[in-house]
C-alpha positions as a printed NumPy array, in Angstrom:
array([[  0.   ,   0.   ,   0.   ],
       [  1.519,   3.35 ,  -0.998],
       [  1.718,   6.098,   1.58 ],
       [ -0.817,   8.339,  -0.209],
       [ -3.414,   5.541,   0.008],
       [ -2.533,   4.88 ,   3.628],
       [ -2.88 ,   8.564,   4.409],
       [ -6.308,   8.633,   2.782],
       [ -7.568,   5.633,   4.756],
       [ -6.25 ,   6.953,   8.057],
       [ -7.749,  10.366,   7.519],
       [-11.098,   9.147,   6.171],
       [-11.533,   7.087,   9.314],
       [-11.561,  10.303,  11.305],
       [-14.317,  11.966,   9.303],
       [-17.358,  12.376,  11.468],
       [-20.388,  14.572,  11.777],
       [-20.952,  18.23 ,  11.105],
       [-22.42 ,  21.197,  12.878],
       [-20.001,  21.074,  15.815],
       [-19.883,  24.253,  17.967],
       [-18.169,  25.207,  21.228],
       [-16.722,  28.099,  23.198],
       [-12.948,  28.478,  23.032],
       [-10.101,  30.969,  22.737],
       [ -6.613,  30.697,  21.286],
       [ -3.612,  30.212,  23.607],
       [ -1.933,  33.334,  24.942],
       [  0.149,  34.969,  22.188],
       [  3.92 ,  35.052,  22.482],
       [  6.014,  38.016,  23.553],
       [  5.467,  40.957,  25.863],
       [  2.348,  43.061,  25.386],
       [  3.659,  45.962,  23.297],
       [  1.607,  48.583,  21.397],
       [  3.013,  48.613,  17.867],
       [  2.903,  50.522,  14.628],
       [  3.646,  49.155,  11.176],
       [  5.543,  50.125,   8.071],
       [  4.471,  48.541,   4.768],
       [  7.447,  48.007,   2.449],
       [  6.299,  46.428,  -0.843],
       [  8.291,  45.493,  -3.902],
       [  7.088,  47.644,  -6.821],
       [  6.578,  44.754,  -9.256],
       [  4.847,  41.368,  -8.929],
       [  6.927,  38.37 ,  -7.893],
       [  4.555,  35.95 ,  -9.663],
       [  2.652,  37.01 , -12.785],
       [ -0.467,  35.497, -14.317],
       [  0.02 ,  33.201, -17.3  ],
       [ -0.202,  33.84 , -21.023],
       [ -3.375,  33.415, -23.085],
       [ -4.474,  29.797, -22.991],
       [ -2.695,  28.984, -19.728],
       [ -4.614,  27.67 , -16.729],
       [ -3.77 ,  30.913, -14.856],
       [ -4.129,  33.249, -17.841],
       [ -6.676,  35.648, -16.333],
       [ -5.595,  35.766, -12.685],
       [ -2.864,  34.464, -10.388],
       [ -4.001,  35.177,  -6.82 ],
       [ -4.445,  33.7  ,  -3.33 ],
       [ -0.838,  32.777,  -2.537],
       [ -0.299,  30.366,   0.343],
       [  3.395,  30.057,   1.19 ],
       [  5.149,  27.505,   3.399],
       [  8.825,  26.739,   3.964],
       [  9.08 ,  22.962,   3.492],
       [ 12.39 ,  21.07 ,   3.592],
       [ 14.322,  24.269,   2.899],
       [ 12.25 ,  25.346,  -0.126],
       [  9.462,  27.895,  -0.319],
       [  6.309,  26.341,  -1.753],
       [  3.527,  28.594,  -3.008],
       [  0.113,  26.997,  -3.507],
       [ -1.592,  29.752,  -5.495],
       [ -4.887,  30.078,  -7.359],
       [ -5.21 ,  30.523, -11.102],
       [ -8.258,  31.494, -13.159],
       [ -8.621,  30.796, -16.884],
       [-11.909,  32.599, -17.415],
       [-14.065,  29.577, -16.5  ],
       [-12.688,  27.873, -13.416],
       [-10.231,  28.283, -10.55 ],
       [ -7.493,  25.729,  -9.926],
       [ -4.507,  25.464,  -7.588],
       [ -0.949,  25.557,  -8.891],
       [  2.475,  25.155,  -7.352],
       [  5.434,  27.543,  -7.559],
       [  8.77 ,  26.982,  -5.816],
       [ 11.525,  29.342,  -4.69 ],
       [ 14.802,  29.326,  -2.791],
       [ 14.274,  32.851,  -1.415],
       [ 10.526,  33.575,  -1.611],
       [ 11.088,  36.266,  -4.244],
       [ 12.074,  34.5  ,  -7.466],
       [  9.498,  31.824,  -8.266],
       [  9.401,  28.941, -10.728],
       [  5.949,  27.735, -11.723],
       [  5.55 ,  23.959, -11.505],
       [  2.088,  23.755, -13.046],
       [ -1.435,  23.009, -11.926],
       [ -1.746,  20.508,  -9.066],
       [ -5.463,  20.581,  -8.134],
       [ -8.5  ,  21.242, -10.352],
       [-12.221,  21.175,  -9.506],
       [-13.796,  17.736,  -9.901],
       [-17.359,  18.013, -11.307],
       [-18.15 ,  14.47 , -10.133],
       [-17.814,  15.511,  -6.486],
       [-19.122,  18.173,  -4.118],
       [-16.591,  20.598,  -5.643],
       [-18.463,  21.043,  -8.918],
       [-16.802,  22.591, -11.951],
       [-15.898,  26.079, -10.721],
       [-13.244,  26.074,  -7.987],
       [-10.691,  23.998,  -6.083],
       [ -8.477,  26.843,  -4.917],
       [ -8.308,  29.858,  -2.541],
       [ -6.575,  27.626,  -0.038],
       [ -4.184,  27.521,   2.904],
       [ -1.24 ,  25.129,   3.197],
       [  0.402,  24.082,   6.454],
       [  3.213,  21.629,   7.183],
       [  2.275,  18.648,   9.339],
       [  5.471,  16.707,   9.95 ],
       [  6.522,  15.082,   6.676],
       [  3.301,  15.916,   4.889],
       [  1.464,  19.021,   3.778],
       [ -2.188,  19.761,   4.482],
       [ -3.993,  22.027,   2.029],
       [ -7.4  ,  23.439,   2.944],
       [ -9.182,  24.741,  -0.14 ],
       [-12.467,  26.222,  -1.258],
       [-14.775,  24.154,  -3.452],
       [-18.269,  24.469,  -4.899],
       [-20.309,  27.404,  -6.155],
       [-21.837,  27.579,  -2.685],
       [-18.418,  27.497,  -1.08 ],
       [-17.315,  24.906,   1.456],
       [-13.824,  23.939,   2.599],
       [-12.107,  20.692,   1.646],
       [ -8.783,  19.066,   2.51 ],
       [ -6.025,  17.486,   0.435],
       [ -2.713,  16.026,   1.624],
       [  0.682,  15.642,  -0.022],
       [  4.228,  14.582,   0.75 ],
       [  5.859,  16.757,  -1.93 ],
       [  3.46 ,  19.586,  -2.884],
       [  2.965,  18.13 ,  -6.368],
       [  0.822,  15.037,  -5.895],
       [ -2.279,  15.594,  -3.757],
       [ -4.793,  13.18 ,  -2.274],
       [ -8.236,  14.607,  -1.598],
       [ -9.834,  13.622,   1.691],
       [-13.446,  13.029,   0.648],
       [-16.161,  15.59 ,   1.386],
       [-15.851,  19.034,   2.962],
       [-14.196,  19.274,   6.368],
       [-15.839,  22.636,   7.089],
       [-19.41 ,  22.863,   5.879],
       [-22.135,  25.491,   5.706],
       [-23.825,  26.716,   8.851],
       [-27.485,  26.031,   9.672],
       [-30.383,  27.928,   8.144],
       [-30.321,  31.596,   9.133],
       [-26.708,  31.545,  10.276],
       [-23.944,  33.952,   9.284],
       [-22.278,  31.257,   7.103],
       [-25.289,  29.403,   5.695],
       [-24.444,  30.346,   2.076],
       [-20.676,  30.015,   2.1  ],
       [-17.572,  28.943,   4.042],
       [-14.46 ,  30.031,   2.175],
       [-10.965,  31.611,   2.223],
       [ -9.427,  29.416,   4.956],
       [ -6.228,  30.375,   6.804],
       [ -4.872,  27.734,   9.177],
       [ -2.356,  28.131,  12.   ],
       [ -1.043,  25.839,  14.727],
       [ -1.057,  27.01 ,  18.347],
       [ -0.873,  25.107,  21.629],
       [ -1.072,  21.713,  19.939],
       [ -4.257,  22.51 ,  18.039],
       [ -5.093,  23.854,  14.585],
       [ -7.182,  26.991,  14.171],
       [ -8.936,  27.918,  10.94 ],
       [ -9.942,  31.502,  10.235],
       [-12.428,  31.675,   7.386],
       [-14.984,  33.772,   5.536],
       [-18.687,  33.117,   5.999],
       [-21.508,  34.398,   3.807],
       [-25.17 ,  34.682,   4.754],
       [-28.285,  34.753,   2.59 ],
       [-27.956,  38.538,   2.144],
       [-24.436,  37.921,   0.719],
       [-22.876,  39.665,   3.704],
       [-19.335,  38.44 ,   4.308],
       [-17.753,  38.206,   7.764],
       [-14.921,  36.27 ,   9.416],
       [-15.074,  33.383,  11.87 ],
       [-12.833,  30.761,  13.458],
       [-12.891,  27.   ,  14.055],
       [-10.608,  24.633,  16.007],
       [ -9.406,  21.08 ,  15.396],
       [ -7.187,  18.544,  17.154],
       [ -6.146,  16.616,  14.044],
       [ -7.079,  18.865,  11.138],
       [-10.05 ,  16.847,   9.863],
       [-12.889,  17.298,  12.358],
       [-13.47 ,  20.998,  13.026],
       [-15.507,  22.751,  15.708],
       [-16.794,  26.246,  15.   ],
       [-16.772,  28.986,  17.614],
       [-20.259,  29.346,  19.012],
       [-19.866,  33.143,  19.125],
       [-18.892,  33.537,  15.431],
       [-18.478,  35.83 ,  13.556],
       [-15.362,  37.428,  15.031],
       [-14.913,  40.304,  12.548],
       [-17.662,  42.407,  10.961],
       [-17.628,  44.788,   7.983],
       [-17.084,  48.466,   8.701],
       [-19.727,  51.166,   8.73 ],
       [-20.859,  53.458,   5.924],
       [-17.884,  54.888,   4.064],
       [-15.353,  52.491,   5.591],
       [-12.828,  50.753,   3.348],
       [-14.443,  47.416,   4.338],
       [-18.124,  48.365,   4.349],
       [-19.045,  45.761,   1.666],
       [-17.426,  42.845,   3.462],
       [-14.306,  41.364,   5.032],
       [-12.417,  38.239,   4.   ],
       [ -9.132,  36.441,   3.36 ],
       [ -7.566,  36.597,   6.842],
       [ -3.91 ,  35.931,   7.67 ],
       [ -3.123,  35.48 ,  11.38 ],
       [  0.105,  35.383,  13.433],
       [  1.279,  36.181,  16.964],
       [  3.879,  38.73 ,  18.106],
       [  4.423,  41.311,  20.844],
       [  1.738,  39.866,  23.108],
       [ -1.083,  40.001,  20.528],
       [ -2.667,  37.929,  17.822],
       [ -2.573,  39.959,  14.606],
       [ -4.708,  39.709,  11.499],
       [ -4.263,  41.094,   8.   ],
       [ -7.574,  40.901,   6.153],
       [ -9.142,  42.07 ,   2.913],
       [-11.785,  44.792,   2.992],
       [-14.238,  45.499,   0.164],
       [-15.268,  49.129,  -0.327],
       [-18.629,  50.211,  -1.753],
       [-17.059,  50.435,  -5.241],
       [-15.353,  47.02 ,  -4.815],
       [-11.876,  48.477,  -4.5  ],
       [-10.091,  46.089,  -2.15 ],
       [ -7.437,  46.967,   0.409],
       [ -5.972,  45.258,   3.429],
       [ -6.708,  46.147,   7.017],
       [ -5.137,  45.166,  10.314],
       [ -6.709,  43.925,  13.543],
       [ -5.363,  42.622,  16.843],
       [ -6.599,  40.407,  19.654],
       [ -5.442,  39.09 ,  23.017],
       [ -7.315,  35.795,  22.713],
       [ -7.848,  35.23 ,  18.955],
       [-11.61 ,  35.597,  19.344],
       [-12.278,  39.22 ,  20.324],
       [-10.718,  41.478,  17.678],
       [-10.024,  45.192,  17.536],
       [ -9.598,  46.847,  14.139],
       [ -6.658,  49.225,  13.849],
       [ -6.327,  52.333,  11.722],
       [ -3.692,  50.767,   9.467],
       [ -4.994,  50.233,   5.919],
       [ -2.663,  49.159,   3.12 ],
       [ -3.451,  50.061,  -0.486],
       [ -1.672,  49.337,  -3.744],
       [  0.509,  52.18 ,  -5.051],
       [  1.439,  50.686,  -8.429],
       [ -0.635,  50.337, -11.579],
       [ -0.811,  46.526, -11.306],
       [ -2.319,  46.58 ,  -7.756],
       [ -4.078,  49.95 ,  -7.89 ],
       [ -7.631,  48.582,  -7.497],
       [ -7.128,  45.396,  -5.508],
       [ -4.868,  44.26 ,  -2.672],
       [ -6.047,  40.989,  -1.159],
       [ -5.251,  37.397,  -0.137],
       [ -2.331,  37.86 ,   2.299],
       [ -0.183,  34.988,   3.529],
       [  2.561,  35.639,   6.088],
       [  5.809,  34.188,   7.427],
       [  7.943,  35.767,  10.178],
       [ 11.556,  36.595,   9.294],
       [ 14.531,  38.427,  10.781],
       [ 13.774,  41.588,   8.794],
       [ 10.053,  41.721,   9.57 ],
       [  6.906,  39.87 ,   8.594],
       [  7.115,  38.562,   5.022],
       [  3.794,  39.058,   3.216],
       [  2.746,  37.654,  -0.14 ],
       [ -0.509,  39.067,  -1.494],
       [ -2.723,  39.325,  -4.56 ],
       [ -3.077,  42.507,  -6.59 ],
       [ -5.133,  43.664,  -9.548],
       [ -6.018,  46.723, -11.614],
       [ -9.765,  46.021, -11.962],
       [-12.185,  46.627,  -9.074],
       [-14.127,  43.365,  -8.779],
       [-14.919,  41.172,  -5.754],
       [-13.776,  37.907,  -7.313],
       [-12.002,  37.486, -10.657],
       [-10.814,  38.845, -14.005],
       [ -8.779,  41.552, -12.269],
       [ -5.497,  40.816, -14.108],
       [ -4.429,  39.323, -10.802],
       [ -0.762,  38.901,  -9.925],
       [  1.121,  38.134,  -6.723],
       [  3.193,  40.702,  -4.874],
       [  5.546,  40.722,  -1.911],
       [  6.096,  43.106,   0.99 ],
       [  7.798,  43.327,   4.365],
       [  5.606,  44.463,   7.235],
       [  7.942,  46.011,   9.776],
       [  6.644,  46.151,  13.348],
       [  8.002,  48.791,  15.716],
       [  6.989,  49.821,  19.248],
       [  4.508,  52.649,  19.201],
       [  5.75 ,  55.706,  21.098],
       [  3.966,  56.202,  24.407],
       [  1.066,  58.623,  24.231],
       [  0.54 ,  58.108,  20.498],
       [ -2.649,  56.084,  20.869],
       [ -3.591,  52.957,  18.977]])
């Protein structure tokens, strides 16, 4: 029996139930509680461009998810060809210069995924294997695939995070997962959509990465008020801990569908406070959209890969490409406020 088959059988045996809810918080964040301010230092040009006409990622290359695995940066990113979204792999020795390795996961119309999307995912290392949580279906739900090399993936059956019950905040969509490990557990931050198409953020917890329990008090982050940069919805969270807080970069949709990234912080990963920091594209290629952050700490600051586009649209056909920035965190001078 090959190890991919063994992995599938072991994981499928754990699949059980849906609609699990509980009250929980994340473990205490690392470091000393320190008010901070941030400097956004982007590269002016994309580090990964969309493909040429006819390629699987010809229209958009977005939703990077980057992990350092056996000394190599792997980027599981999403490509759109005008009809469907798939997941591709790019590799790099430094996280800046990328080599595309091709498409590794496409939507399977014979399954719950349908024919539109198997992408917008989050990859995390789990020992010698990789776990990739991805969005599938036109009414989005979150699935799981596993791999030992980032190239060959074994799907794990049906969704591992499903829609909420009738009338709930996520009854019409569960999407845009971002998964972190803390205190021996996995936590998934994700977008939920209700019947009014309102988009908010929530969190779920898992011991093994297959059976997930949603926070009873979801959602944890709401859209802003009238005129705010995120008044039309929030999504695509990226979460890390530093300086005594949990931090979140997230995408905000303005009334005209221009997308920018906001920042929030929390002491427990459940109760979040939005900060004034909002990051917008300052180049032609990301002038209308900045979205989809994924983060890795480094010695020179937080490394951020993100999607950018020059067309204001909430989903696709934005000439999407992937950029890179360093988010430098510095102590905020006393008396300067938030």
